[in-house]
N, CA, C and O atoms as a MOPAC input file, in Angstrom:
PM7 MOZYME 1SCF
protein

 N      0.85100 1    -1.12400 1     0.12500 1
 C      0.02700 1     0.00200 1     0.09400 1
 C      0.80600 1     1.35500 1    -0.12600 1
 O      1.74600 1     1.51000 1     0.65300 1
 N      0.62600 1     2.20900 1    -0.90200 1
 C      1.19700 1     3.62700 1    -0.93800 1
 C      0.94500 1     4.43500 1     0.23400 1
 O     -0.22300 1     4.61300 1     0.57900 1
 N      2.02200 1     5.01400 1     0.97400 1
 C      1.56100 1     6.03000 1     1.78800 1
 C      2.01300 1     7.51800 1     0.64100 1
 O      2.93400 1     7.76300 1    -0.13800 1
 N      0.85200 1     8.18200 1     1.07900 1
 C      1.00700 1     9.59500 1     0.15700 1
 C      1.31100 1    10.56300 1     1.38800 1
 O      0.67700 1    10.60700 1     2.44200 1
 N      2.41900 1    11.32900 1     1.02800 1
 C      2.90400 1    12.58700 1     1.74000 1
 C      2.65000 1    13.82900 1     1.01800 1
 O      3.13700 1    14.20800 1    -0.04700 1
 N      1.69600 1    14.46500 1     1.87700 1
 C      1.21300 1    15.50000 1     1.24700 1
 C      1.88700 1    16.85400 1     1.55300 1
 O      2.03000 1    17.06100 1     2.75800 1
 N      2.23800 1    17.61600 1     0.90100 1
 C      2.69100 1    18.87400 1     1.17800 1
 C      1.46700 1    19.97400 1     1.37600 1
 O      0.37000 1    19.66300 1     0.91400 1
 N      1.59500 1    21.06500 1     1.95100 1
 C      0.80300 1    21.96900 1     2.17100 1
 C      0.00700 1    22.38900 1     1.31100 1
 O     -1.09200 1    22.77300 1     1.71200 1
 N      0.28600 1    22.44100 1     0.00500 1
 C     -0.44700 1    22.84700 1    -1.19200 1
 C     -1.64100 1    21.86600 1    -1.35300 1
 O     -2.74800 1    22.24200 1    -1.73900 1
 N     -1.33200 1    20.54900 1    -1.02200 1
 C     -2.52000 1    19.56100 1    -1.24700 1
 C     -3.71200 1    19.84600 1    -0.22700 1
 O     -4.88400 1    19.72300 1    -0.58300 1
 N     -3.38900 1    20.18800 1     0.91500 1
 C     -4.21000 1    20.47900 1     1.98400 1
 C     -5.02800 1    21.90100 1     1.61600 1
 O     -6.23300 1    22.15200 1     1.65500 1
 N     -4.10500 1    22.55800 1     1.31700 1
 C     -4.83600 1    23.99000 1     0.87000 1
 C     -6.01200 1    23.92600 1    -0.45800 1
 O     -7.04000 1    24.60300 1    -0.50200 1
 N     -5.59000 1    23.00400 1    -1.42500 1
 C     -6.31400 1    22.58400 1    -2.47200 1
 C     -7.71200 1    21.98900 1    -2.18300 1
 O     -8.67500 1    22.25500 1    -2.90200 1
 N     -7.79100 1    21.17400 1    -1.10400 1
 C     -8.86700 1    20.61200 1    -0.42500 1
 C     -9.80900 1    21.70400 1    -0.13700 1
 O    -11.00700 1    21.44800 1    -0.25400 1
 N     -9.43900 1    22.90800 1     0.23000 1
 C    -10.41700 1    24.01400 1     0.79600 1
 C    -10.57500 1    25.05300 1    -0.47100 1
 O    -11.42000 1    25.94600 1    -0.40100 1
 N    -10.02200 1    24.95900 1    -1.23500 1
 C    -10.09100 1    26.24100 1    -2.46000 1
 C    -10.57800 1    25.35000 1    -3.62200 1
 O     -9.96300 1    24.50800 1    -4.27600 1
 N    -11.99700 1    25.82100 1    -3.70100 1
 C    -12.74100 1    25.15500 1    -4.83800 1
 C    -12.41500 1    25.80900 1    -6.21100 1
 O    -12.94100 1    25.44200 1    -7.26100 1
 N    -11.63300 1    26.66500 1    -6.12500 1
 C    -10.93200 1    27.37500 1    -7.60100 1
 C     -9.84700 1    26.77900 1    -8.01900 1
 O     -9.47700 1    26.91200 1    -9.18600 1
 N     -9.11900 1    25.96900 1    -7.05100 1
 C     -7.85800 1    25.36900 1    -7.33800 1
 C     -8.22700 1    24.13400 1    -8.21100 1
 O     -9.16800 1    23.36600 1    -8.00600 1
 N     -7.28900 1    24.08000 1    -9.25500 1
 C     -7.64700 1    22.86100 1   -10.34900 1
 C     -7.33000 1    21.68400 1    -9.75100 1
 O     -7.80700 1    20.67400 1   -10.27000 1
 N     -6.52700 1    21.53800 1    -8.62200 1
 C     -6.42500 1    20.31400 1    -7.94600 1
 C     -7.35500 1    19.99700 1    -6.83200 1
 O     -7.08000 1    19.05900 1    -6.08400 1
 N     -8.43100 1    20.69700 1    -6.66000 1
 C     -9.48900 1    20.87100 1    -5.84100 1
 C    -10.25700 1    19.18400 1    -5.33300 1
 O    -10.45600 1    18.69600 1    -4.22000 1
 N    -10.49300 1    18.74000 1    -6.55000 1
 C    -11.36000 1    17.52600 1    -6.70200 1
 C    -10.50800 1    16.46400 1    -6.32000 1
 O    -10.86600 1    15.73400 1    -5.39500 1
 N     -9.25900 1    16.24100 1    -6.99300 1
 C     -8.36300 1    15.09500 1    -6.75200 1
 C     -7.55800 1    15.25300 1    -5.52000 1
 O     -6.85300 1    14.28600 1    -5.23000 1
 N     -7.52400 1    16.26000 1    -4.75500 1
 C     -7.12600 1    16.57500 1    -3.58000 1
 C     -7.86100 1    15.92700 1    -2.65000 1
 O     -7.36800 1    15.10500 1    -1.87800 1
 N     -9.11500 1    16.26400 1    -2.66400 1
 C    -10.18300 1    15.93600 1    -1.84500 1
 C    -10.43000 1    14.26900 1    -1.48500 1
 O    -10.62400 1    13.71200 1    -0.40400 1
 N    -10.31500 1    13.63300 1    -3.14000 1
 C    -10.36800 1    12.47100 1    -3.39200 1
 C     -9.36900 1    11.57900 1    -2.64200 1
 O     -9.60600 1    10.50400 1    -2.09100 1
 N     -8.02200 1    12.34200 1    -2.74400 1
 C     -6.98400 1    11.30900 1    -2.26600 1
 C     -6.80200 1    11.56800 1    -0.72500 1
 O     -6.08600 1    10.76200 1    -0.13000 1
 N     -7.34800 1    12.56600 1    -0.03100 1
 C     -7.58400 1    12.48800 1     1.41800 1
 C     -8.57200 1    11.68200 1     1.99700 1
 O     -8.49800 1    11.23600 1     3.14200 1
 N     -9.66600 1    11.45700 1     1.07500 1
 C    -10.68000 1    10.51300 1     1.49100 1
 C    -10.71200 1     9.07100 1     1.02300 1
 O    -11.65500 1     8.29800 1     1.19000 1
 N     -9.46300 1     8.78200 1     0.36300 1
 C     -9.09100 1     7.27600 1    -0.08700 1
 C     -8.59700 1     6.55800 1     1.21600 1
 O     -8.57900 1     7.00200 1     2.36400 1
 N     -8.18900 1     5.30100 1     0.73200 1
 C     -8.03000 1     4.29100 1     1.70800 1
 C     -6.55300 1     4.25400 1     2.31200 1
 O     -6.28500 1     3.89500 1     3.45900 1
 N     -5.54000 1     4.73200 1     1.24800 1
 C     -4.27900 1     4.86000 1     1.34200 1
 C     -3.77800 1     5.78800 1     2.58200 1
 O     -4.38200 1     6.81700 1     2.88500 1
 N     -2.72800 1     5.37800 1     3.20700 1
 C     -2.49600 1     6.05000 1     4.65800 1
 C     -1.71700 1     7.53800 1     3.98700 1
 O     -1.00500 1     7.57300 1     2.98300 1
 N     -2.05900 1     8.58400 1     4.78300 1
 C     -1.59800 1     9.96300 1     4.39700 1
 C     -0.57600 1    10.38700 1     5.44200 1
 O     -0.72800 1    10.11000 1     6.63200 1
 N      0.52500 1    11.10000 1     4.95000 1
 C      1.54200 1    11.74200 1     6.03200 1
 C      1.73800 1    13.25200 1     5.48500 1
 O      1.33800 1    13.74200 1     4.42900 1
 N      2.39500 1    13.76600 1     6.42000 1
 C      2.81400 1    15.25700 1     6.29600 1
 C      3.90300 1    15.65600 1     7.22200 1
 O      4.24900 1    14.87400 1     8.10800 1
 N      4.47600 1    16.83100 1     7.08000 1
 C      5.49900 1    17.48600 1     7.90100 1
 C      4.65300 1    18.49700 1     8.99600 1
 O      3.60700 1    19.01500 1     8.60800 1
 N      5.03700 1    18.69300 1    10.05700 1
 C      4.52500 1    19.42700 1    10.98500 1
 C      4.57700 1    20.88600 1    10.39600 1
 O      3.76200 1    21.67900 1    10.86900 1
 N      5.36400 1    21.29700 1     9.50300 1
 C      5.17600 1    22.60900 1     8.92500 1
 C      4.09100 1    22.61100 1     8.05900 1
 O      3.96800 1    23.72600 1     7.55300 1
 N      3.24800 1    21.81200 1     7.67900 1
 C      1.95600 1    21.85800 1     6.98800 1
 C      1.09800 1    22.89600 1     7.81700 1
 O      0.56000 1    23.88900 1     7.32800 1
 N      1.05000 1    22.51400 1     9.15900 1
 C      0.08500 1    23.35400 1    10.24200 1
 C      0.55100 1    25.02900 1     9.92100 1
 O     -0.29500 1    25.92100 1     9.87300 1
 N      1.62200 1    25.21000 1     9.77300 1
 C      2.21300 1    26.60700 1     9.69300 1
 C      1.76300 1    27.18200 1     8.36600 1
 O      1.09900 1    28.21200 1     8.25200 1
 N      2.22300 1    26.35100 1     7.29400 1
 C      2.14300 1    27.00400 1     5.93100 1
 C      0.48800 1    27.05600 1     5.45400 1
 O      0.01800 1    27.91200 1     4.70400 1
 N     -0.19300 1    26.03900 1     6.01700 1
 C     -1.70600 1    25.96200 1     5.33800 1
 C     -2.45600 1    27.03300 1     6.28000 1
 O     -3.25800 1    27.80700 1     5.75700 1
 N     -2.21400 1    27.08000 1     7.59700 1
 C     -3.05600 1    28.04600 1     8.50100 1
 C     -2.63800 1    29.40900 1     8.15600 1
 O     -3.47400 1    30.31300 1     8.18100 1
 N     -1.37500 1    29.64400 1     7.82500 1
 C     -0.98900 1    31.09700 1     7.30600 1
 C     -1.60000 1    31.66000 1     6.11300 1
 O     -1.72700 1    32.87500 1     5.96200 1
 N     -2.07000 1    30.59300 1     5.06400 1
 C     -2.68400 1    31.07000 1     3.95800 1
 C     -4.12900 1    31.36200 1     4.37000 1
 O     -4.65100 1    32.46200 1     4.19200 1
 N     -4.70800 1    30.38100 1     4.89400 1
 C     -6.24200 1    30.47700 1     5.27400 1
 C     -6.48400 1    31.73800 1     6.22100 1
 O     -7.54500 1    32.36300 1     6.21100 1
 N     -5.40700 1    32.05000 1     7.03600 1
 C     -5.82100 1    33.27300 1     8.28200 1
 C     -5.27400 1    34.49000 1     7.63200 1
 O     -5.86700 1    35.52300 1     7.94300 1
 N     -4.13800 1    34.63300 1     6.68000 1
 C     -3.75300 1    36.08700 1     6.17300 1
 C     -4.29500 1    35.89400 1     4.68600 1
 O     -5.21300 1    36.66000 1     4.39200 1
 N     -4.04200 1    35.34500 1     4.07800 1
 C     -4.22100 1    35.48900 1     2.46200 1
 C     -5.98800 1    35.34100 1     2.32000 1
 O     -6.61100 1    36.25200 1     1.77400 1
 N     -6.54300 1    34.39600 1     2.73800 1
 C     -7.93500 1    34.01300 1     2.46400 1
 C     -8.82300 1    34.63300 1     3.61300 1
 O    -10.04600 1    34.73800 1     3.51400 1
 N     -8.10900 1    35.02600 1     4.69000 1
 C     -8.62900 1    35.69500 1     5.90600 1
 C    -10.07800 1    34.96600 1     6.30600 1
 O    -11.09300 1    35.60700 1     6.58100 1
 N    -10.00100 1    33.69900 1     6.28800 1
 C    -11.03000 1    32.71900 1     6.57200 1
 C    -10.94300 1    31.95600 1     7.78400 1
 O    -10.26600 1    30.93400 1     7.67200 1
 N    -11.44000 1    32.17300 1     8.90200 1
 C    -11.02500 1    31.43000 1    10.11200 1
 C    -11.75200 1    30.08500 1     9.98200 1
 O    -11.26400 1    29.16000 1    10.63200 1
 N    -12.55800 1    29.89700 1     9.43700 1
 C    -13.26800 1    28.64600 1     9.27900 1
 C    -12.58000 1    27.65500 1     8.32900 1
 O    -12.49200 1    26.46300 1     8.62600 1
 N    -12.12700 1    28.12100 1     7.26400 1
 C    -11.01500 1    27.15700 1     6.68500 1
 C     -9.81900 1    26.85700 1     7.33400 1
 O     -9.22100 1    25.78700 1     7.22500 1
 N     -9.45600 1    27.86500 1     8.04900 1
 C     -8.30900 1    27.62600 1     9.04500 1
 C     -8.37500 1    26.67100 1    10.07200 1
 O     -7.42600 1    25.98600 1    10.45400 1
 N     -9.77700 1    26.63700 1    10.60600 1
 C    -10.23400 1    25.54500 1    11.71300 1
 C    -10.27700 1    24.17600 1    10.94100 1
 O     -9.77800 1    23.18200 1    11.46800 1
 N    -10.80500 1    24.11400 1     9.82500 1
 C    -10.98900 1    22.89200 1     9.00300 1
 C     -9.49100 1    22.23400 1     8.74900 1
 O     -9.19500 1    21.06100 1     8.97700 1
 N     -8.61500 1    23.25900 1     8.22600 1
 C     -7.32600 1    22.80100 1     7.92300 1
 C     -6.38600 1    22.19700 1     9.26800 1
 O     -5.57700 1    21.28700 1     9.08400 1
 N     -6.56400 1    22.71500 1    10.41100 1
 C     -6.20700 1    22.42200 1    11.41900 1
 C     -6.65400 1    21.03100 1    11.87300 1
 O     -5.85400 1    20.19300 1    12.28800 1
 N     -7.78000 1    20.85800 1    11.78800 1
 C     -8.59600 1    19.65000 1    12.10700 1
 C     -7.94000 1    18.35200 1    11.05200 1
 O     -7.63800 1    17.22600 1    11.44700 1
 N     -7.83400 1    18.81200 1     9.77600 1
 C     -7.51300 1    17.78700 1     8.93500 1
 C     -5.96200 1    17.31400 1     9.11900 1
 O     -5.54000 1    16.17700 1     8.90700 1
 N     -5.18400 1    18.47900 1     9.57400 1
 C     -3.87600 1    18.15900 1     9.63700 1
 C     -3.66900 1    17.39400 1    11.09500 1
 O     -2.82800 1    16.50200 1    11.21200 1
 N     -4.49500 1    17.81400 1    12.17400 1
 C     -4.50100 1    16.98900 1    13.28800 1
 C     -4.96000 1    15.73100 1    13.20000 1
 O     -4.38600 1    14.95400 1    13.96400 1
 N     -5.96500 1    15.17600 1    12.39400 1
 C     -6.16600 1    13.92200 1    11.92900 1
 C     -5.10300 1    13.06500 1    11.31400 1
 O     -5.07100 1    11.83500 1    11.33100 1
 N     -4.31800 1    13.80300 1    10.81900 1
 C     -3.19700 1    13.17900 1    10.19000 1
 C     -2.04300 1    12.62800 1    11.23200 1
 O     -1.32200 1    11.63100 1    11.19500 1
 N     -2.18600 1    13.74500 1    12.21100 1
 C     -1.20300 1    13.60400 1    13.41100 1
 C     -1.66200 1    12.15500 1    14.33800 1
 O     -0.93600 1    11.27500 1    14.80200 1
 N     -2.98200 1    12.29600 1    14.38100 1
 C     -3.65100 1    11.34000 1    15.36000 1
 C     -3.34300 1    10.02600 1    14.57400 1
 O     -3.25000 1     9.02900 1    15.29000 1
 N     -3.18100 1     9.85800 1    13.34400 1
 C     -3.03800 1     8.61000 1    12.73300 1
 C     -1.70100 1     8.17600 1    12.62600 1
 O     -1.41800 1     7.25400 1    11.86100 1
 N     -0.67900 1     8.85800 1    13.45200 1
 C      0.58400 1     8.89300 1    13.40300 1
 C      1.57700 1     9.10500 1    12.07100 1
 O      2.68000 1     8.62800 1    11.80300 1
 N      0.78900 1     9.93800 1    11.42800 1
 C      1.70200 1    10.22800 1    10.02500 1
 C      2.16400 1    11.96000 1     9.78300 1
 O      2.28400 1    12.57200 1     8.72200 1
 N      2.34100 1    12.39800 1    11.08800 1
 C      2.82600 1    13.68600 1    11.11900 1
 C      4.29900 1    13.70200 1    11.58200 1
 O      4.58800 1    13.27500 1    12.70000 1
 N      5.25200 1    14.19700 1    10.72200 1
 C      6.80500 1    14.09700 1    10.79900 1
 C      7.30800 1    15.26700 1    11.47900 1
 O      7.10400 1    16.34100 1    10.91400 1
 N      7.89700 1    15.27300 1    12.52600 1
 C      8.36100 1    16.62500 1    13.28500 1
 C      9.58200 1    16.62000 1    12.46600 1
 O     10.21200 1    15.64800 1    12.05000 1
 N      9.82900 1    18.01300 1    12.29100 1
 C     11.04400 1    18.42900 1    11.71200 1
 C     12.16600 1    18.44400 1    12.91200 1
 O     11.95500 1    18.65900 1    14.10500 1
 N     13.32000 1    18.17800 1    12.32000 1
 C     14.43700 1    17.86000 1    13.55600 1
 C     15.72400 1    18.42700 1    13.05500 1
 O     15.64800 1    19.07500 1    12.01100 1
 N     16.71700 1    18.31400 1    13.53200 1
 C     18.13000 1    18.80200 1    13.00900 1
 C     18.48900 1    18.11200 1    11.83300 1
 O     18.86200 1    18.65600 1    10.79400 1
 N     18.37000 1    16.92300 1    12.01900 1
 C     18.80900 1    15.83200 1    10.84300 1
 C     17.91700 1    16.28200 1     9.57000 1
 O     18.58700 1    16.48600 1     8.55800 1
 N     16.78400 1    16.43600 1     9.46900 1
 C     15.85000 1    16.49000 1     8.43200 1
 C     16.22400 1    18.09800 1     7.83100 1
 O     15.95300 1    18.29000 1     6.64600 1
 N     16.68900 1    18.96900 1     8.42800 1
 C     16.86700 1    20.47200 1     8.15500 1
 C     18.27400 1    20.38800 1     7.43400 1
 O     18.49000 1    21.07600 1     6.43700 1
 N     19.09900 1    19.64600 1     7.88800 1
 C     20.46600 1    19.57000 1     7.29100 1
 C     20.23200 1    18.91200 1     5.92400 1
 O     20.55600 1    19.49100 1     4.88700 1
 N     19.72400 1    17.82400 1     5.93400 1
 C     19.33500 1    16.99800 1     4.48800 1
 C     18.46100 1    18.13700 1     3.86700 1
 O     18.86400 1    18.51800 1     2.76800 1
 N     17.59600 1    18.61500 1     4.24600 1
 C     16.70700 1    19.63200 1     3.34900 1
 C     17.59200 1    20.83800 1     2.75500 1
 O     17.32000 1    21.32100 1     1.65600 1
 N     18.66000 1    21.29500 1     3.53500 1
 C     19.32900 1    22.42900 1     2.79100 1
 C     20.16300 1    21.82500 1     1.84000 1
 O     20.59000 1    22.48000 1     0.89000 1
 N     20.48700 1    20.43000 1     2.02800 1
 C     21.44400 1    19.84400 1     0.81000 1
 C     20.55000 1    19.83100 1    -0.19000 1
 O     20.96200 1    20.43800 1    -1.17800 1
 N     19.25300 1    19.26600 1    -0.32600 1
 C     18.58100 1    18.88600 1    -1.44900 1
 C     17.93700 1    20.30500 1    -2.15800 1
 O     17.59900 1    20.38700 1    -3.33900 1
 N     17.86000 1    21.29300 1    -1.24400 1
 C     17.47900 1    22.66800 1    -1.82100 1
 C     18.54700 1    23.20800 1    -2.57600 1
 O     18.30900 1    23.68300 1    -3.68600 1
 N     19.53100 1    23.19700 1    -2.18000 1
 C     20.83500 1    23.51300 1    -2.97600 1
 C     20.90800 1    22.67600 1    -4.30300 1
 O     21.13500 1    23.16300 1    -5.41000 1
 N     20.71600 1    21.54200 1    -4.07500 1
 C     21.03500 1    20.57700 1    -5.39800 1
 C     19.76700 1    20.83800 1    -6.51900 1
 O     19.97000 1    20.75300 1    -7.73000 1
 N     18.63900 1    21.11600 1    -6.02800 1
 C     17.39300 1    21.09500 1    -6.86800 1
 C     17.09300 1    22.66600 1    -7.24200 1
 O     16.23600 1    23.01800 1    -8.05200 1
 N     17.95100 1    23.54300 1    -6.50600 1
 C     17.26800 1    24.88500 1    -6.76900 1
 C     16.05100 1    25.17400 1    -5.99300 1
 O     15.41100 1    26.11800 1    -6.45500 1
 N     15.58100 1    24.65500 1    -5.00200 1
 C     14.19500 1    24.98200 1    -4.34300 1
 C     14.24300 1    25.41700 1    -3.04100 1
 O     15.36000 1    25.51300 1    -2.53300 1
 N     13.43300 1    25.65300 1    -2.49700 1
 C     13.15600 1    26.34400 1    -1.06900 1
 C     13.51900 1    25.09600 1    -0.13100 1
 O     13.43200 1    23.91500 1    -0.46800 1
 N     13.92200 1    25.56100 1     1.04700 1
 C     14.02800 1    24.41500 1     2.01600 1
 C     13.04400 1    23.90900 1     2.40800 1
 O     12.93400 1    22.68800 1     2.52000 1
 N     11.91700 1    24.93500 1     2.76300 1
 C     10.72400 1    24.24600 1     2.99500 1
 C     10.05700 1    22.90800 1     1.89500 1
 O      9.62900 1    21.83200 1     2.31300 1
 N     10.11500 1    23.31600 1     0.49700 1
 C      9.96500 1    22.32600 1    -0.42700 1
 C     10.90500 1    21.12400 1    -0.12100 1
 O     10.47700 1    19.97000 1    -0.13300 1
 N     12.07000 1    21.40100 1     0.12500 1
 C     13.06900 1    20.22500 1     0.18200 1
 C     12.76600 1    19.24900 1     1.28000 1
 O     12.96100 1    18.03500 1     1.21100 1
 N     12.15000 1    20.06300 1     2.54300 1
 C     11.79700 1    19.45400 1     3.65300 1
 C     10.83200 1    18.19400 1     3.41100 1
 O     10.97200 1    17.09700 1     3.95200 1
 N     10.01800 1    18.48300 1     2.67300 1
 C      8.75400 1    17.69800 1     2.26400 1
 C      9.39700 1    16.39600 1     1.34100 1
 O      8.98200 1    15.23900 1     1.40600 1
 N     10.37700 1    16.82200 1     0.57400 1
 C     11.24600 1    15.87700 1    -0.57400 1
 C     11.73500 1    14.85300 1     0.46900 1
 O     11.48100 1    13.65600 1     0.33000 1
 N     12.44800 1    15.33700 1     1.53000 1
 C     13.44000 1    14.62300 1     2.33100 1
 C     12.62800 1    13.68900 1     3.22800 1
 O     12.92900 1    12.50200 1     3.35700 1
 N     11.49100 1    14.31700 1     3.90400 1
 C     10.64200 1    13.50000 1     4.67200 1
 C      9.92200 1    12.50000 1     4.10400 1
 O      9.84200 1    11.40600 1     4.66300 1
 N      9.34700 1    12.74300 1     2.99100 1
 C      8.81500 1    11.65100 1     2.20700 1
 C      9.85800 1    10.60000 1     1.89300 1
 O      9.63000 1     9.44900 1     2.26600 1
 N     10.92300 1    10.86100 1     1.27800 1
 C     12.04200 1     9.88100 1     1.02500 1
 C     12.35500 1     8.95100 1     2.26500 1
 O     12.59500 1     7.74900 1     2.15800 1
 N     12.32300 1     9.64300 1     3.43600 1
 C     12.99500 1     8.92200 1     4.46800 1
 C     11.86700 1     8.06000 1     5.24400 1
 O     12.11900 1     7.15700 1     6.04100 1
 N     10.53500 1     8.51800 1     4.85300 1
 C      9.28300 1     7.72900 1     5.08700 1
 C      8.97200 1     6.63700 1     4.35500 1
 O      8.19100 1     5.77900 1     4.76800 1
 N      9.64600 1     6.58000 1     3.04200 1
 C      9.18300 1     5.55200 1     2.06200 1
 C      7.91900 1     5.84800 1     1.41900 1
 O      7.35100 1     4.97400 1     0.76400 1
 N      7.39600 1     7.09500 1     1.56100 1
 C      6.27800 1     7.45900 1     1.00400 1
 C      6.53900 1     8.30500 1    -0.55200 1
 O      7.63500 1     8.61100 1    -1.02100 1
 N      5.50600 1     8.50000 1    -1.01300 1
 C      5.25200 1     9.30500 1    -2.50400 1
 C      4.71400 1    10.76900 1    -2.07700 1
 O      3.70400 1    11.06700 1    -1.44000 1
 N      5.71200 1    11.57200 1    -2.63000 1
 C      5.27700 1    13.06700 1    -2.26900 1
 C      4.19000 1    13.51500 1    -3.38900 1
 O      4.20000 1    13.24300 1    -4.58900 1
 N      3.32800 1    14.21600 1    -2.71400 1
 C      2.30500 1    14.50900 1    -3.79700 1
 C      2.08400 1    16.13700 1    -3.28900 1
 O      1.92700 1    16.53900 1    -2.13600 1
 N      2.12900 1    16.91100 1    -4.54200 1
 C      2.16000 1    18.43200 1    -4.35200 1
 C      1.21500 1    18.98800 1    -5.44200 1
 O      0.78100 1    18.36000 1    -6.40700 1
 N      0.98700 1    20.20200 1    -5.13500 1
 C      0.29400 1    21.09200 1    -6.46400 1
 C      1.29600 1    21.86800 1    -6.91800 1
 O      1.02100 1    22.56100 1    -7.89800 1
 N      2.70700 1    21.96300 1    -6.34100 1
 C      3.57400 1    22.85700 1    -6.83900 1
 C      4.38700 1    22.30700 1    -8.08000 1
 O      5.36900 1    21.58700 1    -7.90200 1
 N      3.93400 1    22.67800 1    -9.38400 1
 C      4.34000 1    22.24600 1   -10.62200 1
 C      5.56600 1    22.67300 1   -10.84700 1
 O      6.43300 1    21.86700 1   -11.18400 1
 N      5.87500 1    24.18100 1   -10.67700 1
 C      7.13000 1    24.60200 1   -10.87100 1
 C      8.27800 1    24.27700 1   -10.34800 1
 O      9.32500 1    24.35000 1   -10.99200 1
 N      8.20300 1    23.80600 1    -8.89600 1
 C      9.33700 1    23.52500 1    -8.06400 1
 C      9.53700 1    22.09300 1    -7.75600 1
 O     10.65900 1    21.58500 1    -7.76900 1
 N      8.51100 1    21.47000 1    -7.49300 1
 C      8.46800 1    19.94500 1    -7.31000 1
 C      7.77700 1    18.81100 1    -8.56600 1
 O      8.44600 1    17.80200 1    -8.78700 1
 N      7.03600 1    18.91800 1    -9.00900 1
 C      6.31200 1    18.35400 1    -9.86200 1
 C      7.12900 1    18.35700 1   -11.27400 1
 O      7.42800 1    17.26700 1   -11.76200 1
 N      7.41700 1    19.30800 1   -11.79600 1
 C      8.23700 1    19.57900 1   -12.90300 1
 C      9.54100 1    18.95000 1   -12.89700 1
 O     10.05800 1    18.65300 1   -13.97400 1
 N     10.15100 1    18.70500 1   -11.75600 1
 C     11.49200 1    18.34900 1   -11.43100 1
 C     11.48700 1    16.83300 1   -11.05800 1
 O     12.55900 1    16.29900 1   -10.77300 1
 N     10.21400 1    16.04900 1   -11.04800 1
 C     10.22300 1    14.75300 1   -10.75600 1
 C     10.15800 1    14.33500 1    -9.31200 1
 O     10.08400 1    13.17400 1    -8.91100 1
 N     10.19600 1    15.42300 1    -8.58600 1
 C     10.36300 1    15.24300 1    -7.08600 1
 C      8.93800 1    15.07200 1    -6.36900 1
 O      8.91200 1    14.88700 1    -5.15200 1
 N      7.71100 1    15.13500 1    -7.14100 1
 C      6.47800 1    14.87900 1    -6.56500 1
 C      5.41300 1    14.72800 1    -7.62400 1
 O      5.61700 1    15.09200 1    -8.78200 1
 N      4.38200 1    14.24100 1    -7.26300 1
 C      3.23400 1    13.78100 1    -8.36600 1
 C      2.20200 1    14.80400 1    -7.80700 1
 O      2.21100 1    15.27100 1    -6.66800 1
 N      1.26100 1    15.08800 1    -8.85600 1
 C     -0.04200 1    15.84300 1    -8.81600 1
 C     -0.99400 1    15.06600 1    -8.04000 1
 O     -0.94900 1    13.84300 1    -8.16700 1
 N     -1.98500 1    15.66700 1    -7.13100 1
 C     -3.19500 1    14.53200 1    -6.61500 1
 C     -3.79400 1    13.74500 1    -7.76200 1
 O     -3.88800 1    12.53000 1    -7.58500 1
 N     -4.26000 1    14.31000 1    -9.04000 1
 C     -4.69500 1    13.35300 1   -10.09800 1
 C     -3.45800 1    12.15800 1   -10.44800 1
 O     -3.77400 1    10.97300 1   -10.55100 1
 N     -2.37000 1    12.51000 1   -10.57500 1
 C     -1.48500 1    11.40400 1   -10.79000 1
 C     -1.52400 1    10.52400 1    -9.65500 1
 O     -1.68500 1     9.33300 1    -9.92400 1
 N     -1.42700 1    10.80600 1    -8.59400 1
 C     -1.53700 1     9.76500 1    -7.47600 1
 C     -2.72900 1     8.89700 1    -7.27900 1
 O     -2.70600 1     7.71400 1    -6.93900 1
 N     -3.92700 1     9.73400 1    -7.57000 1
 C     -5.10200 1     8.67200 1    -7.67700 1
 C     -5.05600 1     7.71900 1    -8.91700 1
 O     -5.66200 1     6.65000 1    -8.83700 1
 N     -4.32100 1     8.06600 1   -10.14700 1
 C     -4.49700 1     7.24400 1   -11.06300 1
 C     -3.03000 1     6.50600 1   -11.21000 1
 O     -2.72800 1     6.06500 1   -12.31900 1
 N     -2.31000 1     6.39700 1   -10.34400 1
 C     -0.98700 1     5.56600 1   -10.56600 1
 C     -0.21900 1     6.26400 1   -11.56000 1
 O      0.87100 1     5.82200 1   -11.92100 1

């Protein structure tokens, strides 16, 4: 069984009906495969919902969704080793350390990274779009 490691963009797509990945992201989260993410997802997703969307209800739903991942044991905590590895991956691929942290954590977990970030992750072969994850 595949474990899907979701970055914050997938969690946000579940809330944003205007996002092209909305439907696939929702189906992925409602599927039977295990879901994992980084603790950074709390900060990234809730920051968008609170500051950009100014939608406290969306922030609450996102916090609950990420909390459910944590309760299932799928929330990876950032530690010193992950940060060092993430910085190296960021340099190697020319991406942010945030994005690289998801790449490293997914790899260390034996999971497949799913992201809506086409420019920095999907186009470089570092992640799959939600629809690609659903259809193998």
